[in-house]
C-alpha positions, 0 to 999 in steps of 0.5 A: 499500499502507498501512503502519502507521509513526511520525510524529515530533512534538515538539521538538529533544531531546524526541521524540513520535511519532504512530502513523499509517496512511499510504501507503508512498510518502509521507515520514515526516512526510507525509500521514497517512490515519488517526491511531491512537495515540501514543508518548512515549518519554521518559514513565513507562511507565504514560503512554507509549503510547496505541493505538486498538486496534480501529482498529489491528486493522482497518487490519491486517485490510485488508493494512496493514503495521506497521513493525518499531517500531509492531509492537513497540509494538502487542505492548505493548498486546496487539495481535498485528501479524497481522491478526485476532488479539490477543495476550490472546485466543489465549493465553486460547483456548489455555488453555482448549482445554489445560483442556477436553483434559486 
């Protein structure tokens, strides 16, 4: 089973994480199938997170399970951690149907 989770990089007291698609059995800092993005918790908010959203959507669509932390990071960039959905398009569709119905 493939999971989307963080791999710790950086140095002591200065964490930096990569968001990766990995085999569930591999260790936290082990072998990676694909690098999807990065997360720097100590950076300013505008430079804290970068995610390749199309690749994250692909891995979610083929059944990859995100960790809780990765799921919250995906929500921050507008990618729903449930397969085949994006947060911005689903809210746009709901507002469009509400206008059409009303």
